[in-house]
Every structure is written in structure tokens, then in C-alpha cells.
Backbone atoms as SQL, in Angstrom:
CREATE TABLE atoms (id INTEGER PRIMARY KEY, chain TEXT, resi INTEGER, resn TEXT, atom TEXT, x REAL, y REAL, z REAL);
INSERT INTO atoms VALUES
  (1, 'A', 1, 'MET', 'N', 219.270, 2.875, 129.578),
  (2, 'A', 1, 'MET', 'CA', 218.398, 4.451, 130.379),
  (3, 'A', 1, 'MET', 'C', 220.141, 5.120, 130.779),
  (4, 'A', 2, 'VAL', 'N', 219.487, 6.745, 130.526),
  (5, 'A', 2, 'VAL', 'CA', 220.713, 7.672, 130.442),
  (6, 'A', 2, 'VAL', 'C', 220.500, 8.372, 131.680),
  (7, 'A', 3, 'GLN', 'N', 221.541, 8.685, 132.296),
  (8, 'A', 3, 'GLN', 'CA', 221.512, 9.243, 133.687),
  (9, 'A', 3, 'GLN', 'C', 222.417, 10.819, 133.441),
  (10, 'A', 4, 'ALA', 'N', 222.174, 11.648, 134.331),
  (11, 'A', 4, 'ALA', 'CA', 222.225, 13.154, 134.438),
  (12, 'A', 4, 'ALA', 'C', 222.117, 13.511, 135.084),
  (13, 'A', 5, 'MET', 'N', 222.982, 13.867, 135.530),
  (14, 'A', 5, 'MET', 'CA', 222.644, 15.334, 137.112),
  (15, 'A', 5, 'MET', 'C', 222.436, 16.679, 136.070),
  (16, 'A', 6, 'ILE', 'N', 221.848, 17.082, 137.080),
  (17, 'A', 6, 'ILE', 'CA', 221.013, 18.511, 136.188),
  (18, 'A', 6, 'ILE', 'C', 221.143, 19.580, 137.496),
  (19, 'A', 7, 'ASN', 'N', 221.439, 20.859, 137.502),
  (20, 'A', 7, 'ASN', 'CA', 221.061, 21.784, 138.569),
  (21, 'A', 7, 'ASN', 'C', 219.401, 22.795, 137.449),
  (22, 'A', 8, 'ILE', 'N', 218.790, 22.842, 138.596),
  (23, 'A', 8, 'ILE', 'CA', 217.406, 23.105, 137.966),
  (24, 'A', 8, 'ILE', 'C', 217.176, 24.251, 139.394),
  (25, 'A', 9, 'SER', 'N', 216.484, 25.387, 138.811),
  (26, 'A', 9, 'SER', 'CA', 215.939, 26.468, 139.943),
  (27, 'A', 9, 'SER', 'C', 215.195, 25.935, 140.713),
  (28, 'A', 10, 'GLU', 'N', 215.048, 26.639, 141.894),
  (29, 'A', 10, 'GLU', 'CA', 213.855, 26.093, 143.314),
  (30, 'A', 10, 'GLU', 'C', 212.691, 26.243, 142.397),
  (31, 'A', 11, 'ARG', 'N', 212.086, 27.147, 142.001),
  (32, 'A', 11, 'ARG', 'CA', 210.686, 27.098, 140.777),
  (33, 'A', 11, 'ARG', 'C', 210.493, 25.467, 140.168),
  (34, 'A', 12, 'SER', 'N', 211.237, 25.236, 138.997),
  (35, 'A', 12, 'SER', 'CA', 211.452, 24.063, 138.788),
  (36, 'A', 12, 'SER', 'C', 211.550, 22.471, 139.558),
  (37, 'A', 13, 'ASN', 'N', 212.049, 22.612, 141.033),
  (38, 'A', 13, 'ASN', 'CA', 211.578, 21.923, 141.524),
  (39, 'A', 13, 'ASN', 'C', 210.698, 21.846, 142.271),
  (40, 'A', 14, 'ARG', 'N', 210.053, 22.803, 142.391),
  (41, 'A', 14, 'ARG', 'CA', 208.752, 23.009, 142.381),
  (42, 'A', 14, 'ARG', 'C', 207.800, 22.411, 142.366),
  (43, 'A', 15, 'MET', 'N', 208.088, 22.996, 140.508),
  (44, 'A', 15, 'MET', 'CA', 206.953, 22.463, 139.347),
  (45, 'A', 15, 'MET', 'C', 207.275, 20.751, 139.325),
  (46, 'A', 16, 'LEU', 'N', 208.441, 19.841, 139.468),
  (47, 'A', 16, 'LEU', 'CA', 208.537, 18.607, 139.637),
  (48, 'A', 16, 'LEU', 'C', 208.037, 17.982, 140.812),
  (49, 'A', 17, 'ASN', 'N', 208.329, 18.686, 141.656),
  (50, 'A', 17, 'ASN', 'CA', 206.962, 18.120, 142.913),
  (51, 'A', 17, 'ASN', 'C', 205.265, 17.805, 142.594),
  (52, 'A', 18, 'ILE', 'N', 205.504, 18.994, 142.283),
  (53, 'A', 18, 'ILE', 'CA', 203.815, 19.280, 141.781),
  (54, 'A', 18, 'ILE', 'C', 203.144, 17.780, 141.064),
  (55, 'A', 19, 'VAL', 'N', 203.914, 17.770, 139.755),
  (56, 'A', 19, 'VAL', 'CA', 204.248, 16.703, 138.910),
  (57, 'A', 19, 'VAL', 'C', 203.588, 15.553, 139.608),
  (58, 'A', 20, 'LYS', 'N', 204.881, 15.391, 140.464),
  (59, 'A', 20, 'LYS', 'CA', 205.251, 13.763, 141.101),
  (60, 'A', 20, 'LYS', 'C', 203.942, 13.780, 141.859),
  (61, 'A', 21, 'ALA', 'N', 203.372, 14.712, 142.670),
  (62, 'A', 21, 'ALA', 'CA', 202.081, 14.593, 143.330),
  (63, 'A', 21, 'ALA', 'C', 200.764, 14.249, 142.776),
  (64, 'A', 22, 'LYS', 'N', 200.717, 14.888, 141.666),
  (65, 'A', 22, 'LYS', 'CA', 199.817, 14.639, 140.267),
  (66, 'A', 22, 'LYS', 'C', 199.562, 13.441, 140.275),
  (67, 'A', 23, 'PHE', 'N', 200.395, 12.522, 140.011),
  (68, 'A', 23, 'PHE', 'CA', 200.419, 11.938, 138.757),
  (69, 'A', 23, 'PHE', 'C', 201.232, 11.109, 139.695),
  (70, 'A', 24, 'GLY', 'N', 201.456, 10.722, 140.674),
  (71, 'A', 24, 'GLY', 'CA', 201.550, 9.471, 141.827),
  (72, 'A', 24, 'GLY', 'C', 203.041, 8.903, 141.358),
  (73, 'A', 25, 'LEU', 'N', 203.991, 9.719, 141.157),
  (74, 'A', 25, 'LEU', 'CA', 205.227, 9.509, 140.817),
  (75, 'A', 25, 'LEU', 'C', 206.384, 8.954, 141.919),
  (76, 'A', 26, 'ARG', 'N', 207.188, 7.816, 141.343),
  (77, 'A', 26, 'ARG', 'CA', 208.397, 8.317, 142.780),
  (78, 'A', 26, 'ARG', 'C', 209.109, 8.834, 142.886),
  (79, 'A', 27, 'ASP', 'N', 209.449, 9.263, 141.856),
  (80, 'A', 27, 'ASP', 'CA', 211.101, 10.733, 141.643),
  (81, 'A', 27, 'ASP', 'C', 210.729, 11.718, 140.575),
  (82, 'A', 28, 'LYS', 'N', 211.767, 12.324, 140.603),
  (83, 'A', 28, 'LYS', 'CA', 211.555, 13.436, 140.180),
  (84, 'A', 28, 'LYS', 'C', 212.166, 12.965, 138.593),
  (85, 'A', 29, 'SER', 'N', 212.625, 12.265, 138.080),
  (86, 'A', 29, 'SER', 'CA', 213.326, 11.638, 137.119),
  (87, 'A', 29, 'SER', 'C', 211.655, 11.199, 136.605),
  (88, 'A', 30, 'GLN', 'N', 210.931, 9.961, 137.259),
  (89, 'A', 30, 'GLN', 'CA', 209.679, 9.942, 136.457),
  (90, 'A', 30, 'GLN', 'C', 208.756, 11.277, 135.846),
  (91, 'A', 31, 'ALA', 'N', 209.144, 12.082, 136.615),
  (92, 'A', 31, 'ALA', 'CA', 208.188, 13.686, 136.798),
  (93, 'A', 31, 'ALA', 'C', 208.470, 14.270, 135.195),
  (94, 'A', 32, 'ILE', 'N', 210.114, 14.165, 134.957),
  (95, 'A', 32, 'ILE', 'CA', 210.548, 14.555, 133.958),
  (96, 'A', 32, 'ILE', 'C', 210.098, 13.728, 132.575),
  (97, 'A', 33, 'ASN', 'N', 210.421, 12.416, 133.111),
  (98, 'A', 33, 'ASN', 'CA', 209.722, 11.529, 132.052),
  (99, 'A', 33, 'ASN', 'C', 208.232, 12.327, 131.519),
  (100, 'A', 34, 'LYS', 'N', 207.691, 12.524, 132.824),
  (101, 'A', 34, 'LYS', 'CA', 205.905, 12.604, 131.814),
  (102, 'A', 34, 'LYS', 'C', 205.777, 14.072, 131.711),
  (103, 'A', 35, 'LEU', 'N', 206.572, 14.425, 131.994),
  (104, 'A', 35, 'LEU', 'CA', 206.186, 15.943, 131.462),
  (105, 'A', 35, 'LEU', 'C', 206.628, 15.989, 129.778),
  (106, 'A', 36, 'THR', 'N', 207.864, 15.228, 129.684),
  (107, 'A', 36, 'THR', 'CA', 208.396, 14.872, 128.164),
  (108, 'A', 36, 'THR', 'C', 206.854, 14.462, 127.074),
  (109, 'A', 37, 'GLU', 'N', 206.344, 13.091, 127.926),
  (110, 'A', 37, 'GLU', 'CA', 205.615, 12.880, 127.454),
  (111, 'A', 37, 'GLU', 'C', 204.636, 13.582, 127.052),
  (112, 'A', 38, 'LEU', 'N', 204.295, 14.582, 127.653),
  (113, 'A', 38, 'LEU', 'CA', 202.850, 14.946, 127.587),
  (114, 'A', 38, 'LEU', 'C', 203.154, 16.498, 126.743),
  (115, 'A', 39, 'PHE', 'N', 204.454, 16.976, 126.969),
  (116, 'A', 39, 'PHE', 'CA', 204.720, 18.065, 126.058),
  (117, 'A', 39, 'PHE', 'C', 205.635, 18.045, 124.479),
  (118, 'A', 40, 'GLY', 'N', 206.759, 17.111, 125.021),
  (119, 'A', 40, 'GLY', 'CA', 207.427, 16.440, 123.525),
  (120, 'A', 40, 'GLY', 'C', 207.016, 16.605, 122.363),
  (121, 'A', 41, 'GLN', 'N', 205.822, 16.683, 122.222),
  (122, 'A', 41, 'GLN', 'CA', 205.220, 16.457, 120.678),
  (123, 'A', 41, 'GLN', 'C', 204.681, 17.790, 120.012),
  (124, 'A', 42, 'GLU', 'N', 204.754, 18.147, 121.013),
  (125, 'A', 42, 'GLU', 'CA', 204.766, 19.582, 120.481),
  (126, 'A', 42, 'GLU', 'C', 206.114, 20.612, 120.245),
  (127, 'A', 43, 'ILE', 'N', 206.622, 19.515, 121.457),
  (128, 'A', 43, 'ILE', 'CA', 208.086, 20.479, 120.470),
  (129, 'A', 43, 'ILE', 'C', 208.655, 19.699, 119.080),
  (130, 'A', 44, 'GLU', 'N', 208.703, 18.478, 118.998),
  (131, 'A', 44, 'GLU', 'CA', 208.755, 17.830, 117.712),
  (132, 'A', 44, 'GLU', 'C', 208.545, 18.556, 116.479),
  (133, 'A', 45, 'HIS', 'N', 207.183, 18.018, 116.817),
  (134, 'A', 45, 'HIS', 'CA', 206.226, 18.835, 115.534),
  (135, 'A', 45, 'HIS', 'C', 206.668, 20.939, 114.984),
  (136, 'A', 46, 'ILE', 'N', 207.717, 21.068, 116.084),
  (137, 'A', 46, 'ILE', 'CA', 208.485, 23.239, 115.324),
  (138, 'A', 46, 'ILE', 'C', 208.595, 22.681, 114.246),
  (139, 'A', 47, 'ASP', 'N', 208.536, 23.374, 113.118),
  (140, 'A', 47, 'ASP', 'CA', 208.735, 23.289, 112.288),
  (141, 'A', 47, 'ASP', 'C', 210.791, 23.908, 112.099),
  (142, 'A', 48, 'ALA', 'N', 211.386, 23.292, 111.276),
  (143, 'A', 48, 'ALA', 'CA', 213.379, 23.344, 111.262),
  (144, 'A', 48, 'ALA', 'C', 213.221, 24.861, 110.560),
  (145, 'A', 49, 'ARG', 'N', 214.320, 25.639, 111.283),
  (146, 'A', 49, 'ARG', 'CA', 214.466, 27.228, 110.469),
  (147, 'A', 49, 'ARG', 'C', 214.852, 27.140, 109.293),
  (148, 'A', 50, 'GLU', 'N', 214.671, 27.899, 108.429),
  (149, 'A', 50, 'GLU', 'CA', 214.566, 28.231, 107.545),
  (150, 'A', 50, 'GLU', 'C', 216.225, 27.593, 106.786),
  (151, 'A', 51, 'GLU', 'N', 217.307, 28.283, 107.812),
  (152, 'A', 51, 'GLU', 'CA', 218.702, 28.403, 107.758),
  (153, 'A', 51, 'GLU', 'C', 219.388, 26.871, 106.936),
  (154, 'A', 52, 'TYR', 'N', 218.285, 25.882, 108.318),
  (155, 'A', 52, 'TYR', 'CA', 218.935, 24.552, 108.587),
  (156, 'A', 52, 'TYR', 'C', 218.112, 23.805, 107.129),
  (157, 'A', 53, 'VAL', 'N', 217.296, 23.878, 106.985),
  (158, 'A', 53, 'VAL', 'CA', 216.029, 23.469, 105.648),
  (159, 'A', 53, 'VAL', 'C', 217.164, 23.906, 104.337),
  (160, 'A', 54, 'LYS', 'N', 217.700, 25.188, 104.180),
  (161, 'A', 54, 'LYS', 'CA', 218.435, 25.424, 102.420),
  (162, 'A', 54, 'LYS', 'C', 219.708, 24.137, 103.297),
  (163, 'A', 55, 'GLU', 'N', 220.093, 24.374, 104.451),
  (164, 'A', 55, 'GLU', 'CA', 221.482, 23.817, 104.469),
  (165, 'A', 55, 'GLU', 'C', 221.649, 22.188, 103.795),
  (166, 'A', 56, 'ILE', 'N', 220.110, 21.741, 104.444),
  (167, 'A', 56, 'ILE', 'CA', 220.435, 20.201, 103.837),
  (168, 'A', 56, 'ILE', 'C', 219.790, 20.112, 102.683),
  (169, 'A', 57, 'ILE', 'N', 219.330, 20.988, 101.906),
  (170, 'A', 57, 'ILE', 'CA', 218.424, 21.303, 100.483),
  (171, 'A', 57, 'ILE', 'C', 220.091, 21.042, 99.548),
  (172, 'A', 58, 'GLN', 'N', 221.224, 21.782, 100.176),
  (173, 'A', 58, 'GLN', 'CA', 222.123, 22.104, 99.695),
  (174, 'A', 58, 'GLN', 'C', 223.315, 21.166, 99.391),
  (175, 'A', 59, 'LEU', 'N', 223.196, 20.295, 100.646),
  (176, 'A', 59, 'LEU', 'CA', 223.783, 19.038, 101.196),
  (177, 'A', 59, 'LEU', 'C', 223.324, 17.852, 99.767),
  (178, 'A', 60, 'CYS', 'N', 221.819, 17.936, 99.087),
  (179, 'A', 60, 'CYS', 'CA', 221.846, 16.549, 98.904),
  (180, 'A', 60, 'CYS', 'C', 221.931, 17.438, 97.826),
  (181, 'A', 61, 'ASP', 'N', 221.835, 18.573, 97.189),
  (182, 'A', 61, 'ASP', 'CA', 222.527, 19.076, 95.950),
  (183, 'A', 61, 'ASP', 'C', 223.617, 18.500, 95.258),
  (184, 'A', 62, 'GLU', 'N', 224.395, 18.769, 96.538),
  (185, 'A', 62, 'GLU', 'CA', 226.206, 18.367, 96.637),
  (186, 'A', 62, 'GLU', 'C', 226.078, 16.956, 96.256),
  (187, 'A', 63, 'HIS', 'N', 225.565, 16.035, 96.540),
  (188, 'A', 63, 'HIS', 'CA', 224.964, 14.626, 97.144),
  (189, 'A', 63, 'HIS', 'C', 224.789, 14.153, 95.333),
  (190, 'A', 64, 'SER', 'N', 224.130, 15.118, 94.968),
  (191, 'A', 64, 'SER', 'CA', 223.182, 13.981, 93.543),
  (192, 'A', 64, 'SER', 'C', 224.342, 14.866, 92.464),
  (193, 'A', 65, 'LYS', 'N', 225.194, 15.757, 92.864),
  (194, 'A', 65, 'LYS', 'CA', 226.769, 15.659, 91.810),
  (195, 'A', 65, 'LYS', 'C', 227.607, 15.003, 91.382),
  (196, 'A', 66, 'LYS', 'N', 227.948, 14.860, 92.915),
  (197, 'A', 66, 'LYS', 'CA', 229.013, 13.773, 93.185),
  (198, 'A', 66, 'LYS', 'C', 228.736, 12.420, 92.621),
  (199, 'A', 67, 'TYR', 'N', 226.705, 11.863, 93.100),
  (200, 'A', 67, 'TYR', 'CA', 226.847, 10.904, 92.737),
  (201, 'A', 67, 'TYR', 'C', 225.420, 10.820, 92.049),
  (202, 'A', 68, 'PRO', 'N', 225.743, 10.936, 90.305),
  (203, 'A', 68, 'PRO', 'CA', 224.101, 11.519, 89.867),
  (204, 'A', 68, 'PRO', 'C', 223.225, 10.381, 89.444),
  (205, 'A', 69, 'ALA', 'N', 224.263, 9.107, 89.575),
  (206, 'A', 69, 'ALA', 'CA', 223.040, 7.530, 89.261),
  (207, 'A', 69, 'ALA', 'C', 222.719, 7.218, 90.325),
  (208, 'A', 70, 'ARG', 'N', 222.584, 7.694, 91.198),
  (209, 'A', 70, 'ARG', 'CA', 221.994, 6.351, 92.397),
  (210, 'A', 70, 'ARG', 'C', 221.565, 7.966, 93.456),
  (211, 'A', 71, 'LYS', 'N', 220.597, 7.051, 93.937),
  (212, 'A', 71, 'LYS', 'CA', 219.431, 8.050, 95.118),
  (213, 'A', 71, 'LYS', 'C', 220.543, 8.594, 96.514),
  (214, 'A', 72, 'MET', 'N', 220.273, 8.527, 97.286),
  (215, 'A', 72, 'MET', 'CA', 220.468, 8.925, 98.597),
  (216, 'A', 72, 'MET', 'C', 220.034, 8.280, 99.377),
  (217, 'A', 73, 'THR', 'N', 220.312, 7.570, 99.733),
  (218, 'A', 73, 'THR', 'CA', 220.232, 6.690, 101.133),
  (219, 'A', 73, 'THR', 'C', 219.467, 7.724, 102.423),
  (220, 'A', 74, 'LEU', 'N', 218.722, 7.094, 103.450),
  (221, 'A', 74, 'LEU', 'CA', 218.153, 7.738, 104.610),
  (222, 'A', 74, 'LEU', 'C', 219.196, 7.949, 105.639),
  (223, 'A', 75, 'SER', 'N', 219.977, 6.806, 105.434),
  (224, 'A', 75, 'SER', 'CA', 221.407, 6.196, 106.568),
  (225, 'A', 75, 'SER', 'C', 222.474, 7.763, 105.995),
  (226, 'A', 76, 'GLU', 'N', 222.572, 7.497, 104.469),
  (227, 'A', 76, 'GLU', 'CA', 223.285, 8.530, 104.652),
  (228, 'A', 76, 'GLU', 'C', 222.999, 10.150, 104.447),
  (229, 'A', 77, 'LEU', 'N', 221.637, 10.574, 104.260),
  (230, 'A', 77, 'LEU', 'CA', 221.618, 11.879, 105.037),
  (231, 'A', 77, 'LEU', 'C', 221.703, 11.812, 105.993),
  (232, 'A', 78, 'ASP', 'N', 221.048, 11.069, 106.823),
  (233, 'A', 78, 'ASP', 'CA', 221.453, 11.371, 108.237),
  (234, 'A', 78, 'ASP', 'C', 223.010, 11.279, 108.847),
  (235, 'A', 79, 'GLU', 'N', 224.123, 10.678, 107.963),
  (236, 'A', 79, 'GLU', 'CA', 225.295, 11.373, 108.050),
  (237, 'A', 79, 'GLU', 'C', 226.403, 12.475, 107.678),
  (238, 'A', 80, 'LEU', 'N', 225.116, 13.074, 106.835),
  (239, 'A', 80, 'LEU', 'CA', 225.365, 14.448, 106.055),
  (240, 'A', 80, 'LEU', 'C', 225.541, 15.676, 107.212),
  (241, 'A', 81, 'CYS', 'N', 223.995, 15.341, 107.835),
  (242, 'A', 81, 'CYS', 'CA', 223.435, 16.309, 108.662),
  (243, 'A', 81, 'CYS', 'C', 224.094, 16.386, 110.107),
  (244, 'A', 82, 'GLU', 'N', 224.690, 14.843, 110.585),
  (245, 'A', 82, 'GLU', 'CA', 225.476, 14.837, 111.887),
  (246, 'A', 82, 'GLU', 'C', 226.822, 15.027, 111.507),
  (247, 'A', 83, 'ALA', 'N', 227.543, 15.632, 110.061),
  (248, 'A', 83, 'ALA', 'CA', 228.727, 16.233, 110.057),
  (249, 'A', 83, 'ALA', 'C', 228.109, 17.254, 110.317),
  (250, 'A', 84, 'ASN', 'N', 227.799, 18.108, 110.097),
  (251, 'A', 84, 'ASN', 'CA', 227.314, 19.337, 109.226),
  (252, 'A', 84, 'ASN', 'C', 226.883, 19.856, 111.226);
């Protein structure tokens, strides 16, 4: 589990208290987790920016030119994405 100290606005604090009460949660950490469960999928399915997609395609093309006889593995693609 990750721990974080965060600064939130008064309004956010009130909203977390409402989520806590509505779902019978013990603390604001659970309220934040509940909100990410409820709304996380919407955020995950947002399309990538066009510039990012172009950059990934360029990285894949460069890799293909450097290693024409083999395919890029998912872990290699992850490494390329993290490096940039």
C-alpha cells in the first residue's frame, strides 16, 4: 500500500466526508479509493494524445530498423515508453 500526504481544498474535504458517510467508510483513504473505483475506468479509457501515439509509432519504427529480424516484446515497448 502506498501512503501519501496530500493537500486538498475545503470543498474536496467536504466531498470526501460525504462519500465516507454514503458508503459507510472508516476514513478518507477509503473514500479516495471508492472514488477511484467509481470513476477510474472512465479515466483509463480516455484516448491517448495524438502526439504520444506518433511518438510510440516512431519508437517502434526505430526499433524495427535497428533489429529487423525480430519483433519487439511488450517489456521492450514498456522500457521505450518509460525512457521517453
